[in-house]
Backbone atoms as SQL, in Angstrom:
CREATE TABLE atoms (id INTEGER PRIMARY KEY, chain TEXT, resi INTEGER, resn TEXT, atom TEXT, x REAL, y REAL, z REAL);
INSERT INTO atoms VALUES
  (1, 'A', 1, 'UNK', 'N', 0.896, -1.151, 0.001),
  (2, 'A', 1, 'UNK', 'CA', -0.049, -0.008, 0.140),
  (3, 'A', 1, 'UNK', 'C', 0.975, 1.286, -0.045),
  (4, 'A', 2, 'UNK', 'N', 0.622, 2.233, -0.698),
  (5, 'A', 2, 'UNK', 'CA', 1.204, 3.496, -0.745),
  (6, 'A', 2, 'UNK', 'C', 0.224, 4.681, -0.578),
  (7, 'A', 3, 'UNK', 'N', 0.659, 5.884, -0.319),
  (8, 'A', 3, 'UNK', 'CA', -0.110, 6.928, -0.232),
  (9, 'A', 3, 'UNK', 'C', 0.542, 8.141, -0.585),
  (10, 'A', 4, 'UNK', 'N', -0.250, 9.289, -1.111),
  (11, 'A', 4, 'UNK', 'CA', 0.153, 10.421, -1.490),
  (12, 'A', 4, 'UNK', 'C', -0.778, 11.581, -1.030),
  (13, 'A', 5, 'UNK', 'N', -0.235, 12.551, -0.530),
  (14, 'A', 5, 'UNK', 'CA', 1.078, 12.788, 0.048),
  (15, 'A', 5, 'UNK', 'C', 1.331, 11.603, 1.116),
  (16, 'A', 6, 'UNK', 'N', 2.722, 11.464, 1.379),
  (17, 'A', 6, 'UNK', 'CA', 3.032, 10.373, 2.128),
  (18, 'A', 6, 'UNK', 'C', 2.476, 10.386, 3.455),
  (19, 'A', 7, 'UNK', 'N', 1.778, 9.196, 3.705),
  (20, 'A', 7, 'UNK', 'CA', 1.166, 9.004, 4.995),
  (21, 'A', 7, 'UNK', 'C', 1.784, 7.867, 5.773),
  (22, 'A', 8, 'UNK', 'N', 1.152, 7.434, 6.892),
  (23, 'A', 8, 'UNK', 'CA', 1.686, 6.138, 7.432),
  (24, 'A', 8, 'UNK', 'C', 0.784, 5.084, 7.331),
  (25, 'A', 9, 'UNK', 'N', 1.133, 4.181, 6.662),
  (26, 'A', 9, 'UNK', 'CA', 0.586, 2.922, 6.317),
  (27, 'A', 9, 'UNK', 'C', 0.646, 1.757, 7.206),
  (28, 'A', 10, 'UNK', 'N', -0.315, 1.382, 8.062),
  (29, 'A', 10, 'UNK', 'CA', -0.196, 0.340, 9.050),
  (30, 'A', 10, 'UNK', 'C', -1.459, -0.449, 8.756),
  (31, 'A', 11, 'UNK', 'N', -1.110, -1.900, 8.536),
  (32, 'A', 11, 'UNK', 'CA', -2.257, -2.809, 8.212),
  (33, 'A', 11, 'UNK', 'C', -3.111, -2.311, 7.182),
  (34, 'A', 12, 'UNK', 'N', -4.331, -2.098, 7.470),
  (35, 'A', 12, 'UNK', 'CA', -5.337, -1.563, 6.558),
  (36, 'A', 12, 'UNK', 'C', -5.741, -0.149, 6.647),
  (37, 'A', 13, 'UNK', 'N', -4.872, 0.551, 7.498),
  (38, 'A', 13, 'UNK', 'CA', -5.143, 1.922, 7.595),
  (39, 'A', 13, 'UNK', 'C', -4.103, 2.949, 7.158),
  (40, 'A', 14, 'UNK', 'N', -4.220, 3.850, 6.651),
  (41, 'A', 14, 'UNK', 'CA', -3.383, 4.915, 6.224),
  (42, 'A', 14, 'UNK', 'C', -3.743, 6.259, 6.943),
  (43, 'A', 15, 'UNK', 'N', -2.860, 6.703, 7.591),
  (44, 'A', 15, 'UNK', 'CA', -3.013, 8.043, 8.627),
  (45, 'A', 15, 'UNK', 'C', -2.147, 9.118, 8.138),
  (46, 'A', 16, 'UNK', 'N', -2.685, 10.385, 7.964),
  (47, 'A', 16, 'UNK', 'CA', -2.004, 11.557, 7.563),
  (48, 'A', 16, 'UNK', 'C', -1.976, 12.382, 8.793),
  (49, 'A', 17, 'UNK', 'N', -1.052, 13.125, 9.173),
  (50, 'A', 17, 'UNK', 'CA', -0.949, 14.147, 10.114),
  (51, 'A', 17, 'UNK', 'C', -0.497, 15.600, 9.456),
  (52, 'A', 18, 'UNK', 'N', -0.780, 16.427, 10.223),
  (53, 'A', 18, 'UNK', 'CA', -0.385, 17.849, 9.864),
  (54, 'A', 18, 'UNK', 'C', -0.835, 18.359, 8.518),
  (55, 'A', 19, 'UNK', 'N', -2.114, 17.752, 7.931),
  (56, 'A', 19, 'UNK', 'CA', -2.662, 18.189, 6.699),
  (57, 'A', 19, 'UNK', 'C', -3.697, 19.386, 7.001),
  (58, 'A', 20, 'UNK', 'N', -3.808, 20.365, 6.151),
  (59, 'A', 20, 'UNK', 'CA', -4.710, 21.332, 6.345),
  (60, 'A', 20, 'UNK', 'C', -5.438, 21.580, 5.000),
  (61, 'A', 21, 'UNK', 'N', -6.736, 21.649, 5.243),
  (62, 'A', 21, 'UNK', 'CA', -7.851, 21.961, 4.063),
  (63, 'A', 21, 'UNK', 'C', -7.849, 23.438, 4.060),
  (64, 'A', 22, 'UNK', 'N', -7.507, 24.080, 3.007),
  (65, 'A', 22, 'UNK', 'CA', -7.764, 25.540, 2.839),
  (66, 'A', 22, 'UNK', 'C', -9.109, 25.957, 3.088),
  (67, 'A', 23, 'UNK', 'N', -9.465, 27.003, 3.751),
  (68, 'A', 23, 'UNK', 'CA', -10.810, 27.470, 3.742),
  (69, 'A', 23, 'UNK', 'C', -11.463, 27.460, 2.359),
  (70, 'A', 24, 'UNK', 'N', -12.695, 27.160, 2.409),
  (71, 'A', 24, 'UNK', 'CA', -13.467, 26.799, 1.163),
  (72, 'A', 24, 'UNK', 'C', -12.669, 26.260, 0.074),
  (73, 'A', 25, 'UNK', 'N', -11.762, 25.380, 0.435),
  (74, 'A', 25, 'UNK', 'CA', -11.143, 24.516, -0.490),
  (75, 'A', 25, 'UNK', 'C', -10.995, 23.083, -0.424),
  (76, 'A', 26, 'UNK', 'N', -10.267, 22.391, -1.119),
  (77, 'A', 26, 'UNK', 'CA', -10.201, 20.895, -1.059),
  (78, 'A', 26, 'UNK', 'C', -8.705, 20.460, -0.748),
  (79, 'A', 27, 'UNK', 'N', -8.521, 19.160, -0.390),
  (80, 'A', 27, 'UNK', 'CA', -7.342, 18.621, -0.201),
  (81, 'A', 27, 'UNK', 'C', -7.546, 17.255, -0.679),
  (82, 'A', 28, 'UNK', 'N', -6.639, 16.903, -1.689),
  (83, 'A', 28, 'UNK', 'CA', -6.853, 15.515, -2.226),
  (84, 'A', 28, 'UNK', 'C', -5.659, 14.554, -1.610),
  (85, 'A', 29, 'UNK', 'N', -6.066, 13.269, -1.229),
  (86, 'A', 29, 'UNK', 'CA', -5.079, 12.419, -0.692),
  (87, 'A', 29, 'UNK', 'C', -5.443, 11.092, -1.517),
  (88, 'A', 30, 'UNK', 'N', -4.457, 10.276, -1.795),
  (89, 'A', 30, 'UNK', 'CA', -4.632, 9.253, -2.591),
  (90, 'A', 30, 'UNK', 'C', -3.936, 7.900, -1.727),
  (91, 'A', 31, 'UNK', 'N', -4.747, 6.886, -1.814),
  (92, 'A', 31, 'UNK', 'CA', -4.145, 5.673, -1.434),
  (93, 'A', 31, 'UNK', 'C', -4.190, 4.513, -2.415),
  (94, 'A', 32, 'UNK', 'N', -3.176, 3.941, -2.749),
  (95, 'A', 32, 'UNK', 'CA', -3.020, 2.706, -3.644),
  (96, 'A', 32, 'UNK', 'C', -2.819, 1.464, -2.912),
  (97, 'A', 33, 'UNK', 'N', -3.915, 0.562, -3.304),
  (98, 'A', 33, 'UNK', 'CA', -3.741, -0.773, -2.417),
  (99, 'A', 33, 'UNK', 'C', -3.882, -1.941, -3.343),
  (100, 'A', 34, 'UNK', 'N', -3.409, -2.963, -3.205),
  (101, 'A', 34, 'UNK', 'CA', -3.660, -4.181, -3.903),
  (102, 'A', 34, 'UNK', 'C', -4.508, -5.227, -3.040),
  (103, 'A', 35, 'UNK', 'N', -5.233, -6.031, -3.992),
  (104, 'A', 35, 'UNK', 'CA', -6.070, -7.052, -3.191),
  (105, 'A', 35, 'UNK', 'C', -5.655, -8.278, -3.847),
  (106, 'A', 36, 'UNK', 'N', -5.432, -9.241, -2.841),
  (107, 'A', 36, 'UNK', 'CA', -4.860, -10.743, -3.147),
  (108, 'A', 36, 'UNK', 'C', -6.089, -11.363, -3.778),
  (109, 'A', 37, 'UNK', 'N', -5.709, -12.175, -4.672),
  (110, 'A', 37, 'UNK', 'CA', -6.692, -12.953, -5.591),
  (111, 'A', 37, 'UNK', 'C', -6.388, -14.319, -5.067),
  (112, 'A', 38, 'UNK', 'N', -7.574, -15.251, -5.103),
  (113, 'A', 38, 'UNK', 'CA', -8.812, -14.820, -5.449),
  (114, 'A', 38, 'UNK', 'C', -9.416, -13.990, -4.361),
  (115, 'A', 39, 'UNK', 'N', -10.432, -13.173, -4.804),
  (116, 'A', 39, 'UNK', 'CA', -11.068, -12.337, -3.583),
  (117, 'A', 39, 'UNK', 'C', -12.044, -13.274, -3.056),
  (118, 'A', 40, 'UNK', 'N', -12.028, -13.418, -1.628),
  (119, 'A', 40, 'UNK', 'CA', -13.044, -14.355, -1.084),
  (120, 'A', 40, 'UNK', 'C', -13.952, -13.716, -0.158),
  (121, 'A', 41, 'UNK', 'N', -14.076, -12.390, -0.463),
  (122, 'A', 41, 'UNK', 'CA', -15.351, -11.825, 0.136),
  (123, 'A', 41, 'UNK', 'C', -16.242, -11.169, -0.839),
  (124, 'A', 42, 'UNK', 'N', -17.532, -10.929, -0.475),
  (125, 'A', 42, 'UNK', 'CA', -18.408, -10.579, -1.403),
  (126, 'A', 42, 'UNK', 'C', -18.580, -8.991, -1.606),
  (127, 'A', 43, 'UNK', 'N', -18.002, -8.303, -0.585),
  (128, 'A', 43, 'UNK', 'CA', -17.965, -6.874, -0.372),
  (129, 'A', 43, 'UNK', 'C', -16.721, -6.132, 0.169),
  (130, 'A', 44, 'UNK', 'N', -16.278, -5.078, -0.452),
  (131, 'A', 44, 'UNK', 'CA', -15.083, -4.324, -0.071),
  (132, 'A', 44, 'UNK', 'C', -15.601, -2.910, 0.130),
  (133, 'A', 45, 'UNK', 'N', -15.264, -2.314, 1.432),
  (134, 'A', 45, 'UNK', 'CA', -15.461, -1.009, 1.783),
  (135, 'A', 45, 'UNK', 'C', -14.607, -0.113, 2.034),
  (136, 'A', 46, 'UNK', 'N', -14.588, 1.080, 1.499),
  (137, 'A', 46, 'UNK', 'CA', -13.694, 2.076, 1.798),
  (138, 'A', 46, 'UNK', 'C', -14.294, 3.193, 2.737),
  (139, 'A', 47, 'UNK', 'N', -13.392, 3.540, 3.618),
  (140, 'A', 47, 'UNK', 'CA', -13.875, 4.656, 4.554),
  (141, 'A', 47, 'UNK', 'C', -12.930, 5.786, 4.601),
  (142, 'A', 48, 'UNK', 'N', -13.197, 6.948, 4.617),
  (143, 'A', 48, 'UNK', 'CA', -12.512, 8.102, 4.887),
  (144, 'A', 48, 'UNK', 'C', -12.922, 8.982, 5.919),
  (145, 'A', 49, 'UNK', 'N', -12.362, 9.352, 7.152),
  (146, 'A', 49, 'UNK', 'CA', -12.821, 10.091, 8.099),
  (147, 'A', 49, 'UNK', 'C', -11.735, 10.794, 8.854),
  (148, 'A', 50, 'UNK', 'N', -12.395, 11.853, 9.530),
  (149, 'A', 50, 'UNK', 'CA', -11.250, 12.674, 10.541),
  (150, 'A', 50, 'UNK', 'C', -10.950, 11.616, 11.778),
  (151, 'A', 51, 'UNK', 'N', -9.747, 11.667, 12.190),
  (152, 'A', 51, 'UNK', 'CA', -9.333, 10.892, 13.329),
  (153, 'A', 51, 'UNK', 'C', -10.312, 11.303, 14.637),
  (154, 'A', 52, 'UNK', 'N', -10.784, 10.323, 15.332),
  (155, 'A', 52, 'UNK', 'CA', -11.362, 10.592, 16.615),
  (156, 'A', 52, 'UNK', 'C', -12.920, 10.737, 16.458),
  (157, 'A', 53, 'UNK', 'N', -13.404, 10.544, 15.096),
  (158, 'A', 53, 'UNK', 'CA', -14.800, 10.511, 14.834),
  (159, 'A', 53, 'UNK', 'C', -15.332, 8.983, 14.694),
  (160, 'A', 54, 'UNK', 'N', -16.497, 8.658, 15.241),
  (161, 'A', 54, 'UNK', 'CA', -17.018, 7.381, 15.104),
  (162, 'A', 54, 'UNK', 'C', -17.188, 6.935, 13.439),
  (163, 'A', 55, 'UNK', 'N', -16.924, 5.507, 13.406),
  (164, 'A', 55, 'UNK', 'CA', -17.277, 5.002, 11.992),
  (165, 'A', 55, 'UNK', 'C', -18.719, 5.096, 11.687),
  (166, 'A', 56, 'UNK', 'N', -18.975, 5.705, 10.564),
  (167, 'A', 56, 'UNK', 'CA', -20.538, 5.869, 10.113),
  (168, 'A', 56, 'UNK', 'C', -21.011, 4.436, 9.723),
  (169, 'A', 57, 'UNK', 'N', -22.383, 4.348, 9.709),
  (170, 'A', 57, 'UNK', 'CA', -23.034, 3.137, 9.152),
  (171, 'A', 57, 'UNK', 'C', -22.721, 3.120, 7.650),
  (172, 'A', 58, 'UNK', 'N', -22.201, 1.977, 7.112),
  (173, 'A', 58, 'UNK', 'CA', -22.013, 1.796, 5.728),
  (174, 'A', 58, 'UNK', 'C', -22.744, 0.757, 5.043),
  (175, 'A', 59, 'UNK', 'N', -23.198, 0.846, 3.769),
  (176, 'A', 59, 'UNK', 'CA', -23.982, -0.089, 3.150),
  (177, 'A', 59, 'UNK', 'C', -23.029, -1.155, 2.826),
  (178, 'A', 60, 'UNK', 'N', -23.635, -2.515, 2.495),
  (179, 'A', 60, 'UNK', 'CA', -22.799, -3.470, 1.919),
  (180, 'A', 60, 'UNK', 'C', -22.869, -3.252, 0.402),
  (181, 'A', 61, 'UNK', 'N', -21.773, -3.233, -0.243),
  (182, 'A', 61, 'UNK', 'CA', -21.800, -3.007, -1.517),
  (183, 'A', 61, 'UNK', 'C', -21.204, -4.310, -2.282),
  (184, 'A', 62, 'UNK', 'N', -21.839, -4.698, -3.339),
  (185, 'A', 62, 'UNK', 'CA', -21.551, -6.007, -3.973),
  (186, 'A', 62, 'UNK', 'C', -20.474, -5.767, -5.035),
  (187, 'A', 63, 'UNK', 'N', -19.243, -6.343, -4.796),
  (188, 'A', 63, 'UNK', 'CA', -18.073, -6.014, -5.667),
  (189, 'A', 63, 'UNK', 'C', -18.256, -6.683, -7.204),
  (190, 'A', 64, 'UNK', 'N', -19.298, -7.490, -7.391),
  (191, 'A', 64, 'UNK', 'CA', -19.582, -7.942, -8.538),
  (192, 'A', 64, 'UNK', 'C', -20.471, -6.880, -9.486),
  (193, 'A', 65, 'UNK', 'N', -20.754, -5.789, -8.922),
  (194, 'A', 65, 'UNK', 'CA', -21.479, -4.766, -9.573),
  (195, 'A', 65, 'UNK', 'C', -22.929, -5.010, -9.882),
  (196, 'A', 66, 'UNK', 'N', -23.519, -5.853, -9.073),
  (197, 'A', 66, 'UNK', 'CA', -24.977, -6.173, -9.361),
  (198, 'A', 66, 'UNK', 'C', -25.802, -5.411, -8.309),
  (199, 'A', 67, 'UNK', 'N', -25.107, -4.765, -7.345),
  (200, 'A', 67, 'UNK', 'CA', -26.015, -4.122, -6.215),
  (201, 'A', 67, 'UNK', 'C', -26.482, -2.673, -6.813),
  (202, 'A', 68, 'UNK', 'N', -27.500, -2.221, -6.227),
  (203, 'A', 68, 'UNK', 'CA', -28.136, -0.852, -6.667),
  (204, 'A', 68, 'UNK', 'C', -26.993, 0.224, -6.426),
  (205, 'A', 69, 'UNK', 'N', -26.545, 0.843, -7.262),
  (206, 'A', 69, 'UNK', 'CA', -25.396, 1.751, -7.103),
  (207, 'A', 69, 'UNK', 'C', -25.882, 2.863, -5.992),
  (208, 'A', 70, 'UNK', 'N', -27.206, 3.210, -5.858),
  (209, 'A', 70, 'UNK', 'CA', -27.561, 4.219, -4.972),
  (210, 'A', 70, 'UNK', 'C', -27.376, 3.818, -3.585),
  (211, 'A', 71, 'UNK', 'N', -27.291, 2.338, -3.289),
  (212, 'A', 71, 'UNK', 'CA', -27.125, 1.832, -1.875),
  (213, 'A', 71, 'UNK', 'C', -25.462, 1.849, -1.494),
  (214, 'A', 72, 'UNK', 'N', -24.780, 1.859, -2.623),
  (215, 'A', 72, 'UNK', 'CA', -23.345, 1.963, -2.423),
  (216, 'A', 72, 'UNK', 'C', -22.663, 3.308, -2.401),
  (217, 'A', 73, 'UNK', 'N', -23.455, 4.300, -2.626),
  (218, 'A', 73, 'UNK', 'CA', -22.805, 5.578, -2.783),
  (219, 'A', 73, 'UNK', 'C', -23.526, 6.627, -1.940),
  (220, 'A', 74, 'UNK', 'N', -24.240, 5.925, -0.838),
  (221, 'A', 74, 'UNK', 'CA', -24.966, 6.810, 0.039),
  (222, 'A', 74, 'UNK', 'C', -26.103, 7.437, -0.611),
  (223, 'A', 75, 'UNK', 'N', -26.737, 6.928, -1.635),
  (224, 'A', 75, 'UNK', 'CA', -27.871, 7.367, -2.420),
  (225, 'A', 75, 'UNK', 'C', -27.548, 8.617, -3.215),
  (226, 'A', 76, 'UNK', 'N', -26.228, 8.850, -3.459),
  (227, 'A', 76, 'UNK', 'CA', -25.958, 9.927, -4.326),
  (228, 'A', 76, 'UNK', 'C', -25.579, 9.474, -5.908),
  (229, 'A', 77, 'UNK', 'N', -26.503, 8.638, -6.302),
  (230, 'A', 77, 'UNK', 'CA', -26.173, 8.179, -7.780),
  (231, 'A', 77, 'UNK', 'C', -26.074, 9.019, -8.779),
  (232, 'A', 78, 'UNK', 'N', -25.560, 8.873, -9.793),
  (233, 'A', 78, 'UNK', 'CA', -25.308, 9.736, -10.829),
  (234, 'A', 78, 'UNK', 'C', -26.607, 10.429, -11.437),
  (235, 'A', 79, 'UNK', 'N', -27.691, 9.609, -11.175),
  (236, 'A', 79, 'UNK', 'CA', -28.899, 10.289, -11.752),
  (237, 'A', 79, 'UNK', 'C', -29.752, 10.976, -10.848),
  (238, 'A', 80, 'UNK', 'N', -29.250, 11.362, -9.626),
  (239, 'A', 80, 'UNK', 'CA', -29.941, 12.070, -8.561),
  (240, 'A', 80, 'UNK', 'C', -29.479, 13.441, -8.576);
C-alpha cells in the first residue's frame, strides 16, 4: 500500500498528520492498495474520516457490480 502525500500505512489503515484543508478549498489524498486474488469476500468497503470520529454506518456493496449503485454511494447516484 502507498499513499500521496506520504502517510503512515499500517495494516489496512493510512493516517496523515499535519494536513490542512484551505478555507473553502479541497485537499486530495490518494491511497493505492492491492487485493490478493482470489477475492474471497463479497464486499469491499472504503472509509475516509477525521481521526477521533466514530465510523458511520456503511452499506454493503457488492463487488460484482450487481448491487443498486444508490445503496453503495449513500444514495448519491449519478442520476440523482
